[in-house]
C-alpha positions in Angstrom: 34.3 34.1 5.2 32.7 31.9 2.9 34.8 29.0 2.2 34.2 27.1 -1.3 33.4 23.9 -1.9 36.6 23.3 -3.9 39.0 25.0 -1.3 37.6 22.5 1.2 37.8 19.2 -1.0 41.4 20.5 -1.5 42.2 20.8 1.7 40.4 16.9 2.6 42.8 15.7 0.3 45.9 17.3 1.8 44.3 15.7 5.3 44.4 12.4 4.0 47.3 12.4 2.4 49.4 11.1 5.3 46.9 8.5 6.2 47.2 7.1 3.0 50.9 7.4 3.1 50.5 5.3 6.9 49.4 2.5 5.4 51.6 -0.6 5.2 52.9 -1.6 1.5 52.0 -4.4 1.7 48.5 -3.9 2.9 48.5 -1.8 0.0 49.6 -4.8 -2.5 46.9 -6.7 -1.1 44.4 -4.0 -3.3 46.6 -3.4 -5.9 44.4 -5.3 -8.1 41.4 -3.4 -6.7 38.3 -3.2 -8.4 38.9 -5.6 -11.0 34.8 -5.9 -11.4 32.1 -3.5 -11.3 31.3 -1.9 -8.0 27.6 -1.6 -7.2 26.5 1.6 -5.7 23.5 0.6 -3.5 21.0 3.0 -2.5 18.2 3.2 0.2 15.7 5.0 -1.2 13.8 5.2 -4.8 14.9 5.7 -7.9 15.0 9.3 -9.2 15.3 10.8 -5.7 18.3 12.9 -5.0 20.3 9.7 -3.7 19.6 8.5 -6.8 20.4 11.2 -8.6 23.8 11.5 -7.0 24.7 8.0 -7.6 24.7 8.5 -11.5 26.5 11.8 -11.5 29.3 9.9 -9.3 29.1 6.5 -11.2 30.7 8.2 -14.2 33.6 9.6 -13.0 33.7 7.0 -10.4 34.5 4.6 -13.3 37.1 6.6 -15.4 39.0 6.9 -12.4 39.0 3.5 -11.2 38.8 1.8 -14.4 36.0 -0.3 -13.8 31.8 0.3 -13.9 30.1 1.7 -10.8 26.6 0.6 -11.0 23.4 2.0 -9.3 21.1 -0.3 -7.6 17.9 1.0 -5.6 16.5 -0.6 -2.5 14.7 1.1 -0.5 12.5 0.3 1.9 11.7 0.8 5.8 13.3 4.6 6.1 16.4 3.3 4.4 16.9 -0.1 7.0 16.8 -2.5 3.7 19.3 -1.2 1.6 21.7 -0.9 4.9 20.9 -4.4 6.1 21.8 -5.7 2.2 25.4 -3.9 2.8 25.8 -4.5 6.1 25.7 -8.2 5.2 27.2 -8.0 2.0 31.1 -9.2 1.9 33.5 -6.9 3.0 35.8 -6.4 -0.1 34.7 -2.7 -1.9 32.7 -4.0 -4.5 28.9 -2.9 -2.4 29.0 0.9 -1.3 26.1 2.2 0.0 25.2 5.6 -0.7 22.5 6.6 1.6 21.2 10.0 3.5 22.3 10.2 7.3 18.3 9.7 8.9 19.0 6.0 8.5 22.1 6.1 10.6 20.5 9.1 12.8 17.3 8.9 13.4 16.0 5.5 12.4 17.8 4.2 16.0 15.7 6.4 17.7 12.1 5.4 16.1 12.5 2.1 15.3 11.9 -0.7 17.8 14.5 -2.9 16.3 16.9 -2.5 13.6 18.4 -5.3 11.0 21.9 -4.0 11.3 23.7 -2.4 13.8 25.5 0.9 13.5 28.9 -0.5 13.8 28.1 -2.9 11.3 29.0 0.0 8.0 32.5 1.9 7.5 31.6 5.3 6.7 33.4 6.2 3.6 32.5 10.0 3.3 30.2 12.2 3.8 29.6 12.9 0.5 27.2 16.7 0.4 24.3 18.3 1.9 21.3 19.8 0.9 18.3 21.8 2.9 14.2 21.1 2.5 12.2 22.9 1.2 8.4 23.6 3.0 6.2 23.4 -0.1 2.2 23.5 -0.8 0.2 22.7 -3.5 -1.5 25.9 -5.5 -4.9 25.1 -4.1 -3.5 25.7 -0.4 -4.7 29.3 0.2 -1.6 30.8 2.4 1.2 32.1 0.7 3.6 32.8 3.2 4.8 30.7 6.0 3.0 32.4 8.9 -0.1 32.3 7.1 0.3 28.5 6.6 0.5 28.1 10.4 -2.4 30.1 11.2 -4.5 27.9 8.7 -2.9 24.7 9.8 -4.3 25.4 13.2 -8.1 26.2 11.8 -7.6 22.9 9.9 -5.9 19.5 9.3 -3.3 19.5 6.5 -1.8 16.5 4.8 2.0 16.5 4.8 3.8 13.9 2.7 7.5 12.8 3.6 10.3 10.9 2.1 9.3 7.5 4.7 8.8 7.2 8.4 12.4 8.9 9.9 13.0 11.4 6.9 14.2 14.0 7.1 10.5 15.2 5.9 9.0 13.3 8.5 11.5 14.5 11.5 10.6 18.5 10.0 6.8 17.8 10.0 6.4 16.8 13.4 8.5 19.9 14.6 6.5 22.1 12.8 3.6 20.7 14.3 4.9 20.6 17.6 6.1 23.9 17.6 3.3 25.4 16.0 0.5 23.6 17.6 -0.8 22.6 13.9 -2.8 19.8 13.0 -1.0 17.9 10.4 -1.5 14.6 9.3 1.7 12.5 8.1 1.6 10.4 5.0 4.9 8.5 4.5 5.8 7.3 1.4 8.8 5.0 0.0 11.2 7.7 -0.5 11.2 11.5 -2.1 10.6 11.1 -5.3 6.9 9.0 -4.5 6.5 11.4 -2.5 6.9 14.6 -4.5 4.7 13.0 -7.1 1.9 13.1 -4.0 1.6 16.2 -4.1 1.8 17.1 -7.7 -1.1 14.8 -7.9 -2.9 16.4 -5.1 -2.8 13.6 -2.9 -1.6 15.6 -0.2 -1.5 19.2 0.5 1.8 19.8 2.0 5.7 18.2 2.5 8.9 19.6 4.0 11.0 17.6 1.1 14.8 17.4 0.0 15.1 20.5 -2.1 16.7 18.6 -4.9 13.6 16.6 -5.7 11.3 19.5 -5.4 13.7 22.0 -7.7 11.9 21.5 -11.0 8.4 21.6 -9.7 9.4 24.6 -7.8 10.6 26.4 -10.6 7.6 25.3 -12.4 5.3 27.0 -10.2 3.7 23.2 -9.6 4.6 23.4 -6.1 4.7 26.7 -3.9 7.6 27.1 -1.9 7.3 28.9 2.0 10.6 28.7 3.1 13.8 26.5 2.9 15.3 24.9 6.3 19.0 25.7 5.1 20.7 28.2 7.2 20.8 30.5 4.2 18.6 30.6 1.2 19.1 28.9 -1.6 21.5 29.9 -4.4 18.4 28.3 -6.5 15.3 29.9 -4.6 16.8 33.6 -4.0 12.9 34.9 -3.2 12.6 32.1 -0.7 12.8 33.0 3.3 14.8 30.5 5.1 12.9 28.5 8.4 15.3 30.9 10.8 14.1 34.2 9.4 10.9 33.5 9.9 11.3 32.8 13.2 11.4 29.4 13.2 15.6 28.5 13.5 14.3 25.0 15.4 13.2 23.7 12.0 16.8 24.5 10.3 17.8 20.9 8.5 20.1 19.2 6.4 20.4 16.1 4.7 23.6 14.5 4.6 24.4 12.1 1.6 27.1 9.6 2.7 28.7 6.6 1.3 29.5 3.3 3.7 31.3 0.1 3.3 30.5 -2.9 5.4 32.5 -2.4 8.5 35.3 -5.2 8.0 36.3 -3.8 4.2 40.3 -3.3 4.4 41.3 -0.3 5.1 43.6 0.1 1.6 40.5 -0.7 -0.2 38.7 1.9 1.7 41.6 4.5 1.1 40.8 3.6 -2.6 37.8 4.2 -2.6 38.0 7.7 -0.5 40.6 8.8 -2.6 38.2 8.4 -5.9 35.7 9.8 -3.9 37.5 12.9 -3.1 38.9 13.2 -6.7 35.6 12.9 -8.3 34.2 15.6 -5.8 37.1 18.1 -6.8 35.9 18.1 -10.5 34.2 21.2 -11.8 31.2 19.3 -13.6 30.5 17.6 -10.7 30.5 20.7 -8.8 28.6 22.1 -11.5 26.2 19.0 -11.0 26.2 19.2 -7.5 25.3 23.2 -7.6 22.2 22.7 -10.3 20.8 20.2 -7.2 21.7 22.7 -4.7 23.9 20.7 -3.1 27.2 21.4 -1.5 30.1 19.2 -1.6 31.7 18.2 1.5 33.9 15.6 1.6 34.3 14.9 4.9 36.1 11.7 6.4 37.2 10.3 9.5 36.4 12.0 12.8 35.0 15.1 11.0 32.7 12.9 9.3 32.1 11.0 13.0 31.5 14.2 14.9 29.0 15.5 12.2 27.1 12.2 12.6 27.0 12.4 15.9 25.7 15.4 16.7 22.9 14.8 14.4 21.8 11.5 16.5 22.1 13.0 19.2 20.0 16.1 18.3 16.9 14.0 16.3 17.0 11.1 19.2 16.0 14.0 21.5 13.4 15.7 18.7 11.6 11.8 18.5 11.8 11.6 22.6 9.8 15.1 22.8 7.7 15.0 20.0 6.3 11.2 20.1 7.5 10.3 16.6 5.9 6.9 15.6 6.4 4.3 12.6 3.4 4.7 10.6 
Protein backbone atom coordinates (compact mmCIF):
# COMPACT_ATOMS: atom_id res chain seq x y z
CA UNK A 1 0.00 0.00 0.00
CA UNK A 2 1.30 3.47 -0.91
CA UNK A 3 1.27 5.98 1.96
CA UNK A 4 0.43 9.53 0.91
CA UNK A 5 2.87 12.36 1.72
CA UNK A 6 0.24 13.95 3.97
CA UNK A 7 -0.14 10.77 6.02
CA UNK A 8 3.64 10.47 6.36
CA UNK A 9 3.94 14.08 7.47
CA UNK A 10 1.10 13.72 9.97
CA UNK A 11 2.91 10.70 11.42
CA UNK A 12 6.12 12.74 11.62
CA UNK A 13 4.34 15.50 13.53
CA UNK A 14 2.89 12.92 15.94
CA UNK A 15 6.29 11.29 16.49
CA UNK A 16 7.93 14.68 16.97
CA UNK A 17 5.47 15.85 19.65
CA UNK A 18 7.01 13.89 22.57
CA UNK A 19 10.45 15.27 21.73
CA UNK A 20 9.11 18.81 21.87
CA UNK A 21 7.31 18.10 25.16
CA UNK A 22 10.51 16.73 26.70
CA UNK A 23 12.41 20.00 26.28
CA UNK A 24 12.60 21.81 29.66
CA UNK A 25 10.39 24.85 30.12
CA UNK A 26 13.33 27.16 30.83
CA UNK A 27 14.98 26.07 27.57
CA UNK A 28 11.83 27.02 25.68
CA UNK A 29 11.91 30.38 27.44
CA UNK A 30 15.33 31.03 25.90
CA UNK A 31 13.83 30.57 22.43
CA UNK A 32 10.51 32.31 23.13
CA UNK A 33 11.46 35.35 21.07
CA UNK A 34 12.92 33.37 18.16
CA UNK A 35 12.85 34.58 15.49
CA UNK A 36 12.86 38.31 16.10
CA UNK A 37 14.62 39.19 12.82
CA UNK A 38 14.81 37.76 9.27
CA UNK A 39 16.05 34.17 8.81
CA UNK A 40 18.43 33.39 5.96
CA UNK A 41 17.78 30.25 3.89
CA UNK A 42 21.21 29.72 2.36
CA UNK A 43 21.22 27.40 -0.65
CA UNK A 44 24.56 26.01 -1.78
CA UNK A 45 23.67 25.68 -5.48
CA UNK A 46 22.83 28.39 -8.05
CA UNK A 47 19.59 30.27 -8.46
CA UNK A 48 17.02 28.71 -10.76
CA UNK A 49 17.76 25.10 -9.80
CA UNK A 50 15.44 22.75 -7.89
CA UNK A 51 16.95 23.62 -4.51
CA UNK A 52 16.46 27.33 -5.11
CA UNK A 53 12.87 26.79 -6.31
CA UNK A 54 12.12 24.68 -3.23
CA UNK A 55 13.60 27.30 -0.91
CA UNK A 56 11.46 30.06 -2.40
CA UNK A 57 8.35 27.86 -2.16
CA UNK A 58 9.00 27.19 1.54
CA UNK A 59 9.96 30.76 2.45
CA UNK A 60 6.45 32.23 2.18
CA UNK A 61 4.61 29.80 4.50
CA UNK A 62 7.57 29.75 6.92
CA UNK A 63 7.35 33.53 7.13
CA UNK A 64 3.61 33.26 7.84
CA UNK A 65 4.21 30.63 10.53
CA UNK A 66 7.11 32.33 12.35
CA UNK A 67 6.21 35.98 11.63
CA UNK A 68 9.59 36.94 10.20
CA UNK A 69 10.93 37.08 6.61
CA UNK A 70 12.75 34.00 5.29
CA UNK A 71 15.25 35.19 2.69
CA UNK A 72 16.82 32.84 0.13
CA UNK A 73 20.56 33.44 -0.39
CA UNK A 74 22.39 31.44 -3.08
CA UNK A 75 26.04 30.59 -2.35
CA UNK A 76 27.12 27.96 -4.91
CA UNK A 77 30.49 26.37 -5.57
CA UNK A 78 32.66 23.29 -5.01
CA UNK A 79 29.77 20.83 -5.15
CA UNK A 80 27.95 22.69 -2.39
CA UNK A 81 30.96 22.81 -0.06
CA UNK A 82 31.24 26.61 -0.11
CA UNK A 83 27.69 27.28 1.06
CA UNK A 84 27.74 24.43 3.58
CA UNK A 85 30.97 25.75 5.05
CA UNK A 86 29.48 29.24 5.42
CA UNK A 87 26.56 27.85 7.41
CA UNK A 88 28.78 25.53 9.48
CA UNK A 89 30.81 28.58 10.56
CA UNK A 90 27.79 30.87 11.09
CA UNK A 91 26.53 31.81 14.56
CA UNK A 92 24.56 28.89 16.02
CA UNK A 93 21.43 30.96 16.62
CA UNK A 94 18.95 29.62 14.06
CA UNK A 95 19.12 32.66 11.81
CA UNK A 96 21.13 30.91 9.09
CA UNK A 97 19.61 27.69 7.74
CA UNK A 98 21.32 25.62 5.04
CA UNK A 99 19.18 24.21 2.25
CA UNK A 100 21.27 21.57 0.52
CA UNK A 101 21.05 18.35 -1.38
CA UNK A 102 22.41 15.29 0.37
CA UNK A 103 25.35 14.81 -1.99
CA UNK A 104 27.30 17.60 -0.26
CA UNK A 105 27.28 15.32 2.78
CA UNK A 106 27.18 11.88 1.19
CA UNK A 107 29.38 12.09 -1.93
CA UNK A 108 31.75 15.01 -1.32
CA UNK A 109 33.48 13.47 1.73
CA UNK A 110 34.54 10.55 -0.51
CA UNK A 111 35.39 12.69 -3.54
CA UNK A 112 37.31 15.70 -2.21
CA UNK A 113 40.77 15.22 -0.73
CA UNK A 114 39.82 17.66 2.02
CA UNK A 115 36.58 19.32 3.10
CA UNK A 116 36.37 22.88 4.49
CA UNK A 117 34.02 21.69 7.25
CA UNK A 118 33.35 18.46 9.12
CA UNK A 119 30.03 16.63 8.96
CA UNK A 120 29.67 17.04 12.71
CA UNK A 121 29.69 20.84 12.24
CA UNK A 122 26.14 20.71 10.88
CA UNK A 123 22.95 19.41 12.48
CA UNK A 124 20.12 18.12 10.26
CA UNK A 125 16.78 19.80 10.79
CA UNK A 126 14.96 17.63 8.29
CA UNK A 127 15.09 15.76 5.01
CA UNK A 128 12.39 17.86 3.41
CA UNK A 129 11.73 16.08 0.12
CA UNK A 130 13.18 13.93 -2.63
CA UNK A 131 13.16 13.76 -6.41
CA UNK A 132 14.58 11.54 -9.12
CA UNK A 133 16.83 12.21 -12.08
CA UNK A 134 16.10 11.96 -15.79
CA UNK A 135 18.44 10.63 -18.48
CA UNK A 136 17.99 13.28 -21.17
CA UNK A 137 19.58 13.93 -24.55
CA UNK A 138 19.46 16.75 -27.05
CA UNK A 139 17.33 16.23 -30.18
CA UNK A 140 20.44 15.87 -32.38
CA UNK A 141 21.32 12.59 -30.62
CA UNK A 142 20.05 9.79 -32.82
CA UNK A 143 19.05 7.35 -30.06
CA UNK A 144 15.42 7.38 -28.97
CA UNK A 145 15.60 4.71 -26.26
CA UNK A 146 18.07 4.03 -23.48
CA UNK A 147 19.28 0.73 -25.03
CA UNK A 148 19.86 2.52 -28.36
CA UNK A 149 21.67 5.32 -26.52
CA UNK A 150 23.95 2.82 -24.79
CA UNK A 151 24.80 1.31 -28.16
CA UNK A 152 25.56 4.79 -29.53
CA UNK A 153 27.83 5.66 -26.59
CA UNK A 154 29.85 2.52 -27.24
CA UNK A 155 30.51 3.69 -30.80
CA UNK A 156 31.23 7.36 -30.10
CA UNK A 157 32.16 9.60 -27.19
CA UNK A 158 29.18 11.47 -25.72
CA UNK A 159 29.45 14.57 -23.53
CA UNK A 160 27.47 14.41 -20.26
CA UNK A 161 26.53 17.53 -18.29
CA UNK A 162 26.23 17.39 -14.53
CA UNK A 163 25.39 19.87 -11.78
CA UNK A 164 29.03 19.72 -10.70
CA UNK A 165 31.64 17.44 -9.21
CA UNK A 166 30.01 15.14 -6.68
CA UNK A 167 26.48 15.89 -7.87
CA UNK A 168 23.99 13.05 -8.38
CA UNK A 169 24.36 13.49 -12.14
CA UNK A 170 28.14 13.11 -11.90
CA UNK A 171 27.78 9.91 -9.89
CA UNK A 172 25.07 8.59 -12.20
CA UNK A 173 27.17 9.32 -15.30
CA UNK A 174 30.14 7.43 -13.85
CA UNK A 175 27.94 4.44 -12.95
CA UNK A 176 26.42 4.55 -16.43
CA UNK A 177 29.85 4.53 -18.10
CA UNK A 178 31.20 1.75 -15.88
CA UNK A 179 28.11 -0.46 -16.13
CA UNK A 180 27.72 -0.15 -19.91
CA UNK A 181 31.28 0.30 -21.16
CA UNK A 182 30.24 3.62 -22.69
CA UNK A 183 32.54 6.38 -23.86
CA UNK A 184 31.57 9.57 -22.09
CA UNK A 185 33.15 12.89 -21.22
CA UNK A 186 31.89 14.39 -17.96
CA UNK A 187 31.37 18.16 -18.13
CA UNK A 188 30.65 19.67 -14.68
CA UNK A 189 28.69 22.89 -14.32
CA UNK A 190 28.01 25.09 -11.29
CA UNK A 191 24.59 23.64 -10.55
CA UNK A 192 21.60 21.96 -12.17
CA UNK A 193 20.30 25.11 -13.87
CA UNK A 194 23.59 25.84 -15.73
CA UNK A 195 23.81 22.15 -16.72
CA UNK A 196 20.30 22.30 -18.18
CA UNK A 197 21.19 25.52 -20.01
CA UNK A 198 24.23 23.75 -21.50
CA UNK A 199 21.96 21.00 -22.81
CA UNK A 200 19.53 23.48 -24.32
CA UNK A 201 22.35 25.34 -26.08
CA UNK A 202 23.91 22.08 -27.39
CA UNK A 203 27.15 22.60 -25.47
CA UNK A 204 26.74 18.97 -24.39
CA UNK A 205 24.77 16.04 -25.74
CA UNK A 206 23.33 14.38 -22.66
CA UNK A 207 22.88 14.55 -18.92
CA UNK A 208 21.42 12.63 -15.99
CA UNK A 209 19.96 15.62 -14.19
CA UNK A 210 17.41 16.43 -11.49
CA UNK A 211 13.97 16.01 -13.02
CA UNK A 212 12.46 19.22 -11.52
CA UNK A 213 14.93 21.38 -13.47
CA UNK A 214 14.46 19.46 -16.73
CA UNK A 215 10.66 19.16 -16.66
CA UNK A 216 9.61 22.22 -18.69
CA UNK A 217 12.17 21.43 -21.39
CA UNK A 218 11.20 17.76 -21.52
CA UNK A 219 7.55 18.72 -21.85
CA UNK A 220 8.41 21.27 -24.56
CA UNK A 221 10.38 18.68 -26.55
CA UNK A 222 13.68 20.56 -26.22
CA UNK A 223 15.29 17.63 -24.38
CA UNK A 224 14.39 13.97 -25.07
CA UNK A 225 13.86 11.82 -21.97
CA UNK A 226 15.15 8.25 -22.19
CA UNK A 227 14.58 7.05 -18.60
CA UNK A 228 13.99 8.22 -15.05
CA UNK A 229 16.07 7.03 -12.11
CA UNK A 230 13.28 6.64 -9.54
CA UNK A 231 11.87 3.35 -8.36
CA UNK A 232 8.65 4.05 -10.25
CA UNK A 233 7.60 6.18 -13.19
CA UNK A 234 7.16 9.89 -12.68
CA UNK A 235 3.49 10.99 -12.65
CA UNK A 236 4.58 13.95 -14.77
CA UNK A 237 6.42 11.75 -17.31
CA UNK A 238 4.24 8.62 -17.35
CA UNK A 239 5.47 7.41 -20.76
CA UNK A 240 9.15 7.44 -19.71
CA UNK A 241 10.42 4.10 -18.35
CA UNK A 242 12.46 3.71 -15.19
CA UNK A 243 16.06 2.53 -15.34
CA UNK A 244 14.92 -0.50 -13.36
CA UNK A 245 12.41 -1.44 -16.06
CA UNK A 246 15.28 -1.29 -18.55
CA UNK A 247 17.50 -3.59 -16.50
CA UNK A 248 19.72 -0.95 -14.87
CA UNK A 249 18.60 -0.97 -11.23
CA UNK A 250 22.09 0.05 -10.12
CA UNK A 251 21.38 3.42 -11.75
CA UNK A 252 18.40 4.12 -9.47
CA UNK A 253 18.90 7.44 -7.70
CA UNK A 254 17.10 9.94 -5.56
CA UNK A 255 18.07 13.47 -4.64
CA UNK A 256 17.37 14.42 -1.03
CA UNK A 257 16.62 18.08 -0.25
CA UNK A 258 17.65 18.93 3.31
CA UNK A 259 17.56 21.71 5.88
CA UNK A 260 20.48 22.00 8.34
CA UNK A 261 21.83 24.39 10.97
CA UNK A 262 25.17 24.81 12.77
CA UNK A 263 25.64 21.89 15.18
CA UNK A 264 25.66 24.05 18.32
CA UNK A 265 22.24 25.57 17.61
CA UNK A 266 20.14 25.23 20.81
CA UNK A 267 17.60 22.42 20.67
CA UNK A 268 14.58 24.66 21.44
CA UNK A 269 15.37 26.74 18.34
CA UNK A 270 15.96 23.59 16.29
CA UNK A 271 12.62 22.23 17.50
CA UNK A 272 10.84 25.46 16.58
CA UNK A 273 12.26 25.40 13.06
CA UNK A 274 11.45 21.69 12.61
CA UNK A 275 7.90 22.22 13.79
CA UNK A 276 7.42 25.09 11.35
CA UNK A 277 8.85 23.01 8.49
CA UNK A 278 6.59 20.07 9.30
CA UNK A 279 3.53 22.33 9.34
CA UNK A 280 4.61 23.89 6.06
CA UNK A 281 5.04 20.51 4.35
CA UNK A 282 1.56 19.45 5.47
CA UNK A 283 -0.06 22.42 3.68
CA UNK A 284 -2.06 21.39 0.57
CA UNK A 285 -0.55 24.23 -1.47
CA UNK A 286 2.97 23.02 -0.68
CA UNK A 287 2.01 19.42 -1.51
CA UNK A 288 0.74 20.67 -4.87
CA UNK A 289 3.90 22.71 -5.45
CA UNK A 290 6.13 19.74 -4.69
CA UNK A 291 4.06 17.53 -7.00
CA UNK A 292 4.45 20.09 -9.80
CA UNK A 293 8.23 19.81 -9.34
CA UNK A 294 8.12 15.99 -9.36
CA UNK A 295 9.16 16.03 -5.69
CA UNK A 296 7.83 13.93 -2.82
CA UNK A 297 7.51 15.47 0.64
CA UNK A 298 9.32 13.39 3.26
CA UNK A 299 9.59 15.35 6.50
CA UNK A 300 12.19 12.93 7.89
CA UNK A 301 13.84 13.90 11.19
CA UNK A 302 15.93 12.30 13.91
CA UNK A 303 17.11 8.71 13.49
CA UNK A 304 15.09 8.17 10.31
CA UNK A 305 16.89 11.05 8.61
CA UNK A 306 20.29 9.99 10.00
CA UNK A 307 19.84 6.40 8.80
CA UNK A 308 18.77 7.60 5.33
CA UNK A 309 21.90 9.74 5.04
CA UNK A 310 24.17 6.99 6.36
CA UNK A 311 22.80 4.53 3.78
CA UNK A 312 23.37 6.99 0.93
CA UNK A 313 26.86 7.84 2.21
CA UNK A 314 27.85 4.18 2.30
CA UNK A 315 26.44 3.47 -1.16
CA UNK A 316 28.01 6.52 -2.78
CA UNK A 317 31.36 5.90 -1.12
CA UNK A 318 31.47 2.46 -2.69
CA UNK A 319 30.57 3.93 -6.09
CA UNK A 320 33.27 6.62 -5.88
CA UNK A 321 35.84 3.95 -5.04
CA UNK A 322 34.76 1.46 -7.71
CA UNK A 323 34.42 3.99 -10.55
CA UNK A 324 37.51 6.02 -9.74
CA UNK A 325 35.53 9.26 -9.81
CA UNK A 326 37.64 12.40 -9.73
CA UNK A 327 37.12 16.12 -9.24
CA UNK A 328 37.50 17.54 -12.75
